N, C-alpha and C positions, 0 to 999 in steps of 0.2 A: 410729285417730285420733291425730294427733301431739299431745303435750302439752309445754308449756313453762312455765318459771317466769315469764318476762316476754315479752310480745308487744308490740311497738311498731308503731303504725299511722302510717306516714309516715317517709320517709328523707331529710327535709331536714336542716338544721344542728341542729335540736333532736332529731329522731328518730334519726338515724344515730349521733350522739354518745351519746344515752341507751342505745341498743342496745349500743354498744361498751363503755360503762362498766359496764352490767349484766353483760355477759359477763365483763369483767375481775374482777367481784366474785363470780364463780363461778355465776352463774345461767345456766340453759339458756335461750337467748334467740333470738327470731325477729323480723325486721323486715319488714313488709309495705309495698310501695310500687308504684304503677302508673305511675311516670314513665318516659317513653320519650325516646330521643334526637331530635335535630332531623329526621332522616330518617324517624323512626317505625318503625324496623326492629329496635331493640334496647333493652333496659332501660337507663335512665339514673338512677342514684341521685343524691342531693344536693338534690332539691327545687327550688323556685324560685330560691333563692340561687345554686346552682352552675350551673344550667342557663339561666335567663332573668332573673337578677337581679344580685346583688352582683358575682360574678366576671366575667361577660361585659361588664358595664357598665364595670368598671374597665379591662379590656382595651382597650375602645374609647376610653376617656378617654385612656389612655396613648398610643395610636396617634395620636389627633387632636392631642395636645400635641406629639408629635414633629414632625408635619407643620407645625404652627404655628411651632415653634421654627426649623425649617429655612427657612421662608419669611421670618420676621420677626426672629429673635433671633440667628442664627448670626453675622451680619455684625459685631456689636459684639464678638464674641470673635475677630475676625480670620479667620473662616472664610467663604470664598466658595464658593457652590454654583451650579450651573447652574439650568436650568429644573426647578422642583420640581413633580412631578406627584403626584396623589392617586388611589389605586385603592381605592374602597370595597369592592369584592368581595374583594380581598386582605386588607383590614382585617377583614372578617367571617370570612374563612377562618382567620386567625390566632386570632381570638376563639374560633371553633369548636374549634380544636385544643387550646386551653388548657382549655376546658370538658370535652372528651373525656378529657384527661389526668387531670383532678381527679375526675371521676365514676368513671373506672376506679380511681382511687386508693381511693375508698370501698369498691368491690368487693373490693380487695386487703385493706383493713383488716378487712372483715367475715370474710374467710377466715382471716386471721391470728388474729383474736380468737374464731373459731368461732361467729359470728353466722350463723344461717340466714336467707338472703335469699329472700323469697317475693314473686313478681311478682303483682300484682293490686290490686283495691280492697278494703280491709278494712272490716268493719262488725260491730258487736256484735249477737249473736243472743239472748243471754240466759244464765242461769246453769244450770250442771249441778253441783249440790252447791256446793262451794267454788271451782269453776273457771268461768271465763268462756268461752263458746263465741264464737269469732270466725270469720266467713265470709271467705274469700279468693276474690274473683271475678276470674278471669283471662279476660276477654273472654267471659264467659258460662259458662266452666268453673269450677264452684264446689266448693270444698272447706271443711271445717270443721276448725279446730284449737282447742285449749283452752289456757288460761293461767291461772295464779294471779293475775298482775297484768297489766293492760293500760295502756299509755301512749299517749294520743292526741296525735299531733304532726302534724296534717294541714295546718297552716300557713294561708295566706290566698290570696285571689284578687283581681284588680283590681276596684275598685268600678265598677259600670257607670254610664254617663251616660244618663239617660232620653231625652235628645234625639236620640241617634244610636247606631247599632249598630256595634260593633267588627267590622271585617272583616279587619283586618291586611293590607289592600291599600293603601287610602288612609286609613282611620281605624285608628290603631294603639294597642294597649296596650303595656306594657313589652316584651313578647316581640316584637311587630312592630318597635318602635323599635330593637331590637338586631339586626335582620336586613335593614335596608335596604342594597341593593347598589348603589344610585345615590344621589348627593347631591341631595336635593330643592332646587329653586331657592328655594322659599318654604315654610318649615315653621312650623306652628302647634302650640303646646303649651297644653293646658288643665291648669292646676295648676303652681304654683311651688314644690312640695315637692322632696324629694330626687331623685326620678326625673325630674321636669320640668326641674330645673336641670341635672342631669348630662347628660341626653340633649340638652337644648337646647344646652349647652356643646359637646358632641361635634360636632354637625352645623353649629353656627355656625363653629367653627374650621376646618372643612373646606370652607366656602363657602356654606352656607345662609343666607338671611335668616330670622331666627328671631323670632317674636313669641309671648311667653308671657302667657296670660290667667289671672288669679288672682281668685277670688271674694272672698277676704278683703281688707279694706282695709289690712292690715298685712303687710309682707313678712317671711317666716320668723317667724311669730308665736311659735313655740316656742323660738326662740333669744333670747340676750341682745340687746336692741335696739341697743346701741351696735355690736356686731359685725354685726348684721343690716343696719344703715344703711350701715356701711362696705362690706359685700358688695354691697348694691344699687347703690351708687355705682360700684364696680369693674365689675360685670356690665353695667351700662347705659352709663355714660359712657366707660369705657375699652375694654370688650370689644364693645360694640355690640348686646347683647341688648335687645330691646324688651320691657319687663315692665309690663303694665297691671294695676293693682290695683283692687279693688272692682268687678269686672266682673259684670254680670248677663247671662247667656246667654239669648237669645231663640229662636234657631233655628239648626240646622246641617243643611245639605243636602250629600249626597255625590253627585256627578255625574261625567261623563267629563271635564269641565273642571277638576275639583278639588273640594275641600271648602270650602264657603262658610259662614262663621260670622257670624251677626248678633248683635250684643251692645250693651250700653250701659255707659258709664262716666260717672259723675256726671250722669246724665240725658241724656247725649249719645249719640245712636244711631251705631254704627259697623258696618262690615262689611268682612271680609277673606276672600279666597279663597286657599287654600293647596294646594300640591301634595300634601302629606301633613299629617295632624293627629294628634298624640300625645295621648291622653287619659290623664292621670295625676292622678286626683283622690282617691288613697288606696287602701287595700285593706280587705277585709272577711274575717272568719274563714271558713274553708272547713270547713263541717260537713256538706255534702251527702253523702249516701250512708252516713253512719255508723249510721243506724237509731236516732238519738238519741231520738226521740219514743217509739218502741215500747218501748225499755228504760228509759225514764224519766230519761234524762240531761238535767240541767237546763241551760238557757241563759239569758243575761240579755236585756234588751230590745234590745240591739244585736247579738245573735246569737253572742256569745262564750260558751264553755262556762264555767259557774260553777265556780270553784275557791277553796279557802282559801289561806292564806299558804304552805302547803307543797305546793300543786298537786293536792291531793285533790279529786276531783269529789264529787257527792252519792252516787255508787255506790260500793259497797265494793271496794277494790283497783283502782279505775279512776282514772287520773291523766291530766292534760292539761297541755301545755306550749307555749310559743312563741306564734306569732301567733294561735292559736285561743283564747287566754285573755287576761285583762287584762294591762295593761303595755305597754310600747313594742314595736312590731313591728320587732325587730332580731335579726338572725341570732345575734349573740353572746349576747343575753339568752336566746334559745331553747336554745342549746348549754349555757349554764350551768344553766338549769333542768333540762335533760336529765340532766346529771351529778348535780344535787341529788336529783332523784327516784330515780335508780338507787341512790344511796347511802342515801336514806331507806328504800327497800325493804330494804336490807341492815341497817337498824337504826342507821345513822350519823346524825349531826346536822350536816349541811352548812350553810354560811352563804351567803346570797345577798341582797345589799342593792340594791334598785332605785334608791336615791339615788346610787349610784356607777357606774351603767351609763353609759358614754360614747356620745355621739352624733357622727356624722361625716357631712359632705357633701363628696364628692370632686371638687369643682370646682377651678378654679385661679384664685385661691388656695383652698386647702381650708378648711373650717369645721369646728370641733370644739368640744365642750363636755362638762362633767360637773358635776353639782350644780345648785344654785339659780342662776337669773338675778337680775340686779339688780332687775327688775320684780317677780319673786316675793317677794324679800326685803322690798321696800317694801310689797307687798300684805299680807304676813304680819306686818308690824310688827316685823321682826327688825333690830336695830341692827347695822350692818355698816360695814366700812372697805374700801377698794379700792385696788389699785395697777395701773397699766397701763404697758406698755412696747411699742415698735414694732420692726419688723424693719428699718426704714430705715437704722439705724446699725449693724446687725449684720454683722460681717465675713463670716461664712459665707453669710448671705442675699445680700449684695452680690456675693460670688464666684459664687453660683449664678445671679445675675441675677433674683432673686425677692425683692426687698427691700420688698415691700408687706405690710401686715398689722399686727395688734395682738394682744397677750396681756393678758388682764385676770384678776386674782386677787381674789376676794371673800373676806373673812374676818370672823368675829364680832368686833364692836367690843369685847366684854368678855374673851373668852378667846383671841382670835386664831386659833381653829380655822378651817381652810379650809372654806368653804361652797360655793364654786363656782369653776371655772376655765374661761374662754371664750377661744376663739382664732380668728383668721383669718389665714392665712399659709402658707408653704411647709411641707409635710410635718407639718402640725399633727395629722394623723391618728395619727402616731407620738408626738408630744409630749404629747398628752392623757393618755397612760398614766401620766405622772408625776403628773398631777393626780389621776387615779383612785387610784393608789397612796397619795398623800398623804391623801386623804379616807378611804380604807379603814383607814389606821392613825391616824386622827384627828390628823393633823399640823397644826401651826400655819403661818401664812405665814412665820414666823421660821425654822421648820425648813427650809422650801425655801430661804429666803435664806441659811442657814448651810451648806447643802450645796455642796461645790465642784463647779462644772459645767465640763466640759472647754472649752477655748478653741482655735480658734474653732468653736463649734457653734450651731445654732439654739436649743438648749435654754437658752442664755444669756439669751434674751428672757424666758422664764418666770422665770428666776432674778431678772432685773432688775425684773419685774413684782411678784415677791414682796418684794423690797427696797423698792419703791415703796409698798407697803401701809403701811409704817412710815416713809414719807417720807425714805428714805435711798438712793434710787436713785443709782448711781454714773455712769451714762452718759445720764441724762435730765434 
């Protein structure tokens, strides 16, 4: 029976990073994962993020943005093109190639760092003295390994919608939405979160009529509402997405004619028939098959594995990270937790602050933020001051042809310490890192304002917003 210092269950962005870091720290490490590639004929590491989530969606977003630019934006640059055609199958082929390259990269990293990769589903079987016995089920072929420490990193799965079954033919989850080889004439999306907005944007740009149905009365409720309202205006009035808020779903029927959704908005009955329907109403922790109940692994009322601030579960030497535990369901949060747990096993004292984890939505314009929203500060009775600046007068943004959007900096009214940074605009997924760095080092808005930002760059808008906190903006 093979014995390891650390066994990680799950090879997503939390699990594979945890395994690599544990091996770097000198632990004999194994990582168990049952992921397979799109064809179903080979192991594919990387979990949801690399295979059917973050990475493939960004590939499709980029392809659709290029197509839209060729049709609508090139002319103002003096570039004339002929008839622009779109090949959805080719776009999917490119996306698949990127996924294959990155999942193969994890395999290489495991080999480089001497992490043993085990194919199958992992589950806890119980204790043998100080060691945990972990079963690896490879399509019915079962083996037992032993480990001093177990890290559970099994991620999440799409939340099901009781009204309809996902068939990934006409009714799609995130995986199905990433594999459409034809542009649907009319596309419905249930849920206006990250997946709904990103996938809706992709297929709208390449020719679909897109209607997004959201149960909440507030658009992007987790985001700063000044930014959310600006985003809603851009997506609906300028880009043509139809976004219905406060929707009550009554019935969904999947037939040969399409998917018919009957719903209400403000008491008014409506009905739409779509060629394809994407269901993106969030995700739930994936604990199926872990044998949690048999070994006494505690979960909360929402199905998340209970952990303390350091990711310990209630079981000795069993840890859990990523989407399967409390906190935001974000790949980078999972990765950092994986590093932290490996270092804690080694006796180190790593730091991870949930208050400085950035959030990004990769629409066009992008949306990104870190820290408290203005609404949260008001609700918590925290006195604050704010500064805003737009991309409209930014030379770099104008040169890119992407001069829409706003940056907002929120700072403590008494100490000037940065409490939140919120953005909508070009490449703000990259700009938000400066906000994260500022908050991690307890910077003030004046610190950002005093730093020299290169000209011309998009980062100057953040600089200007920081200046505006103290009412000394230079270009506004």
